[in-house]
C-alpha positions as CSV (number, residue, x, y, z in Angstrom):
1,M,-106.5,12.5,-43.4
2,D,-106.8,13.1,-39.6
3,I,-103.4,12.8,-37.9
4,R,-104.7,10.4,-35.3
5,R,-106.2,8.1,-38.0
6,L,-102.9,8.2,-39.9
7,V,-100.9,7.1,-36.9
8,G,-103.4,4.5,-36.0
9,L,-103.3,3.0,-39.5
10,N,-99.5,2.9,-39.4
11,V,-99.5,1.2,-35.9
12,A,-101.9,-1.4,-37.1
13,R,-99.8,-1.9,-40.3
14,L,-96.6,-2.3,-38.5
15,R,-98.2,-4.7,-36.0
16,K,-99.7,-6.8,-38.7
17,E,-96.4,-6.9,-40.7
18,R,-94.8,-8.4,-37.7
19,E,-97.7,-10.8,-37.2
20,L,-98.4,-9.5,-33.6
21,K,-101.6,-9.5,-31.8
22,Q,-102.7,-6.4,-30.0
23,E,-102.5,-7.8,-26.4
24,P,-98.9,-8.9,-26.5
25,L,-97.8,-5.6,-28.2
26,A,-99.9,-3.5,-25.7
27,E,-98.2,-5.3,-22.8
28,V,-94.7,-4.6,-24.2
29,A,-95.6,-0.9,-24.8
30,G,-97.1,-0.5,-21.3
31,F,-100.6,0.0,-22.7
32,T,-103.8,-1.9,-22.2
33,Q,-105.1,-3.8,-25.3
34,S,-108.2,-1.5,-25.2
35,Y,-106.0,1.6,-25.4
36,L,-104.0,0.1,-28.3
37,S,-107.2,-0.6,-30.1
38,Q,-108.2,3.0,-29.6
39,I,-104.8,4.1,-31.1
40,E,-105.3,1.9,-34.1
41,N,-108.8,3.3,-34.6
42,G,-107.6,6.9,-34.3
43,R,-109.6,7.7,-31.2
44,V,-106.8,8.9,-28.9
45,N,-104.2,11.8,-29.0
46,L,-100.8,10.1,-28.3
47,T,-98.2,11.9,-26.5
48,L,-94.7,12.1,-28.0
49,L,-93.5,9.8,-25.3
50,R,-96.2,7.2,-26.0
51,L,-95.4,7.4,-29.6
52,N,-91.8,6.9,-29.0
53,D,-92.6,3.8,-26.8
54,L,-94.4,2.4,-29.8
55,A,-91.5,3.2,-32.1
56,E,-89.2,1.4,-29.8
57,C,-91.4,-1.7,-29.7
58,F,-91.3,-1.8,-33.4
59,Q,-87.6,-0.7,-33.6
60,V,-88.5,2.0,-36.1
61,S,-88.2,5.8,-36.2
62,P,-91.3,7.6,-34.9
63,I,-91.5,9.1,-38.5
64,E,-92.8,5.7,-39.7
65,F,-96.2,6.6,-38.1
66,F,-96.6,9.6,-40.3
67,K,-96.0,8.0,-43.7
68,D,-98.8,7.1,-46.1
69,P,-99.9,3.6,-45.2
70,N,-100.8,2.5,-48.7
């Protein structure tokens, strides 16, 4: 699986598990809703700093984004 897709699926999974909508999460992470949507759909290459920002929002280790989402 493409690494961008894997990360995106896990971002979406974590967001949905927490019953968050994209817009509030994006705002807290410092992203636009559109950018977060692109992340979840595997369309962008995240920097490590941005990945860490998301991990902090979810209060998880960045490794969570690389696990099998199923």
